[in-house]
C-alpha positions as CSV (number, residue, x, y, z in Angstrom):
1,X,4.4,7.7,-1.3
2,X,5.7,5.1,-3.8
3,X,5.4,1.5,-2.9
4,X,7.1,-1.4,-4.6
5,X,5.9,-4.9,-3.7
6,X,8.3,-7.6,-4.5
7,X,6.6,-10.9,-4.7
8,X,7.7,-14.5,-5.0
9,X,4.1,-15.5,-5.4
10,X,1.8,-15.3,-8.3
11,X,1.4,-12.2,-10.5
12,X,-2.4,-12.6,-10.2
13,X,-2.2,-12.3,-6.5
14,X,0.0,-9.2,-6.8
15,X,-2.3,-7.6,-9.3
16,X,-5.3,-8.4,-7.1
17,X,-3.5,-6.9,-4.1
18,X,-2.6,-3.8,-6.0
19,X,-6.1,-3.3,-7.3
20,X,-7.8,-3.9,-4.0
21,X,-5.4,-2.3,-1.4
22,X,-3.2,0.3,-3.1
23,X,-6.0,2.7,-3.8
24,X,-6.3,3.2,0.0
25,X,-2.6,4.0,0.5
26,X,-3.3,7.7,1.1
27,X,-5.8,6.9,3.8
28,X,-3.3,4.4,5.4
29,X,-0.6,7.1,5.5
30,X,-3.0,9.7,6.9
31,X,-4.1,7.5,9.8
32,X,-0.4,6.5,10.4
33,X,0.6,10.2,10.4
34,X,-2.0,11.2,12.9
35,X,-1.2,8.3,15.2
36,X,2.6,8.5,15.0
37,X,2.7,12.4,14.8
38,X,5.8,12.1,12.7
39,X,6.3,11.7,8.9
40,X,9.2,9.3,9.1
41,X,7.5,7.1,11.7
42,X,4.3,7.2,9.7
43,X,6.1,6.0,6.6
44,X,7.7,3.2,8.6
45,X,4.2,2.2,9.9
46,X,2.7,2.2,6.5
47,X,5.6,0.2,5.0
48,X,5.3,-2.4,7.7
49,X,1.5,-2.4,7.4
50,X,1.6,-2.9,3.6
51,X,4.0,-5.8,4.0
52,X,1.7,-7.4,6.6
53,X,-1.3,-6.7,4.4
54,X,0.4,-8.4,1.4
55,X,1.6,-11.3,3.6
56,X,-1.9,-11.9,4.9
57,X,-3.8,-10.9,1.7
58,X,-5.1,-14.5,1.3
59,X,-7.0,-14.0,4.5
60,X,-8.9,-11.1,3.0
61,X,-12.2,-12.5,1.8
62,X,-13.8,-9.4,0.2
63,X,-15.6,-6.7,2.0
64,X,-14.2,-3.2,2.5
65,X,-10.5,-3.3,1.7
66,X,-10.0,0.2,3.1
67,X,-11.4,-0.8,6.5
68,X,-9.2,-3.9,6.4
69,X,-6.1,-2.0,5.6
70,X,-6.8,0.8,8.2
71,X,-7.2,-1.9,10.9
72,X,-3.8,-3.3,9.9
73,X,-2.2,0.2,9.9
74,X,-3.7,0.8,13.4
75,X,-2.5,-2.5,14.7
76,X,0.9,-2.1,13.2
77,X,1.3,1.3,14.8
78,X,0.5,0.0,18.2
79,X,2.7,-3.1,17.9
80,X,5.7,-0.9,16.7
81,X,5.0,1.6,19.4
82,X,5.0,-1.2,22.0
83,X,8.3,-2.5,20.6
84,X,9.9,1.0,20.8
85,X,8.5,1.6,24.3
86,X,9.3,5.2,24.0
87,X,6.4,7.6,23.3
88,X,7.5,11.2,23.5
89,X,4.9,13.3,25.4
90,X,5.5,16.4,23.4
91,X,6.9,16.8,19.9
92,X,7.6,20.0,18.2
93,X,5.0,21.3,15.7
94,X,6.6,22.0,12.3
95,X,4.8,25.0,10.8
96,X,6.6,24.4,7.4
97,X,5.0,21.0,7.1
98,X,1.5,22.0,8.2
99,X,0.7,25.2,6.4
100,X,-2.8,26.4,5.5
101,X,-3.2,27.5,1.9
102,X,-5.8,30.2,1.2
103,X,-6.5,32.1,-2.1
104,X,-6.1,35.8,-1.3
105,X,-7.0,36.8,2.2
106,X,-5.8,39.9,3.9
107,X,-2.7,39.7,6.0
108,X,-4.9,40.0,9.1
109,X,-7.2,37.2,7.9
110,X,-4.1,35.1,7.1
111,X,-2.8,35.6,10.6
112,X,-6.1,34.6,12.2
113,X,-6.5,31.6,9.9
114,X,-3.0,30.4,10.7
115,X,-3.6,30.8,14.4
116,X,-6.9,28.8,14.2
117,X,-5.4,26.0,12.1
118,X,-2.4,25.8,14.3
119,X,-4.5,25.7,17.5
120,X,-6.7,23.0,16.0
121,X,-3.7,21.0,14.8
122,X,-2.1,21.3,18.2
123,X,-5.3,20.4,20.1
124,X,-5.8,17.4,17.9
125,X,-2.2,16.2,18.3
126,X,-2.5,16.5,22.1
127,X,-5.5,14.2,22.4
128,X,-4.8,10.8,23.8
129,X,-4.3,8.1,21.1
130,X,-7.7,6.4,21.4
131,X,-9.6,9.8,21.1
132,X,-7.4,11.0,18.3
133,X,-7.6,7.9,16.2
134,X,-11.4,7.8,16.5
135,X,-11.7,11.5,15.5
136,X,-9.2,11.1,12.6
137,X,-11.0,8.0,11.3
138,X,-14.4,9.7,11.5
139,X,-13.7,13.3,10.5
140,X,-10.7,13.0,8.2
141,X,-11.1,9.6,6.8
142,X,-15.0,9.8,6.9
143,X,-15.4,6.2,8.3
144,X,-18.7,5.2,9.6
145,X,-19.1,4.3,13.3
146,X,-19.4,0.6,12.2
147,X,-16.2,0.9,10.2
148,X,-14.3,2.6,13.1
149,X,-15.6,-0.2,15.4
150,X,-14.2,-2.8,13.0
151,X,-10.9,-1.0,12.6
152,X,-10.3,-0.5,16.3
153,X,-11.9,-3.6,17.6
154,X,-14.2,-1.6,19.8
155,X,-18.0,-1.7,20.2
156,X,-20.0,1.0,18.4
157,X,-21.0,2.5,21.7
158,X,-17.3,2.9,22.7
159,X,-16.6,4.6,19.4
160,X,-19.5,7.0,19.8
161,X,-18.3,7.8,23.4
162,X,-14.8,8.4,22.3
163,X,-15.9,10.6,19.5
164,X,-18.1,12.7,21.9
165,X,-15.2,13.0,24.4
166,X,-12.7,13.9,21.6
167,X,-15.0,16.6,20.2
168,X,-15.7,18.0,23.7
169,X,-11.9,18.1,24.5
170,X,-11.2,19.9,21.2
171,X,-14.0,22.4,21.7
172,X,-12.8,23.1,25.3
173,X,-9.2,23.5,24.0
174,X,-10.3,25.9,21.3
175,X,-12.4,28.0,23.7
176,X,-9.5,28.1,26.2
177,X,-7.1,29.2,23.5
178,X,-9.5,31.9,22.3
179,X,-10.0,33.2,25.8
180,X,-6.2,33.2,26.4
181,X,-5.6,35.0,23.1
182,X,-8.2,37.7,24.0
183,X,-6.6,38.2,27.4
184,X,-3.3,39.0,25.8
185,X,-4.7,41.3,23.2
186,X,-3.5,44.9,23.4
187,X,-6.5,47.3,23.6
C-alpha cells in the first residue's frame, strides 16, 4: 500500500519517520484488516494511523517502533469505530480475496484445504474484537505477550487469558464444524 507523507517540517524528521515507521506498514495493515474485517476500512484506519504517527512522531523516544505503530493502529481503529457507531454483526466472506494457494494438490485435497482455511478464517473473524486482536497480534504478527500488553494497554495476565479463550473458541468452532461436516457426508 503506497504511502506519501507530505510534510511541512524538516526533511530529517521525515527521513527518520520513514526509516523507523514505514518498515512496519504491512504489520499495521494486517492488524487493521483483521480488526476492521474490510479492506477499504483497513486502508482508512492505516492512513489515519500513519497521519497520527507522523503528527506525534516527536513523542516517540526510541524503543520498538513496530509496537508503537501497532498501538496507534489499534487505537485509531477503535476511535474511528466509535465515531461510526455502526459495527455490522456479520459481513460476507469474499472467497476471491482470501484464497489459499497450494503447489499441486489433488482436487480432493484442494477442496479439503479450502474448507479448512475458510472455516478457520470465518471462525477467526467471528471472534469478539478483544480476542481476535490478541490472537492476530500473537499468531500472525508474532508479538510477545509484553508487546501485546503494551499495544492494547492491558496487563500481561489479561493478554494471556484472552489468548487462551481465543484459542479455545477457535478450537471449539473447528471441532463443531468438523462434526457438522461429517454429519452431512453421504456414506
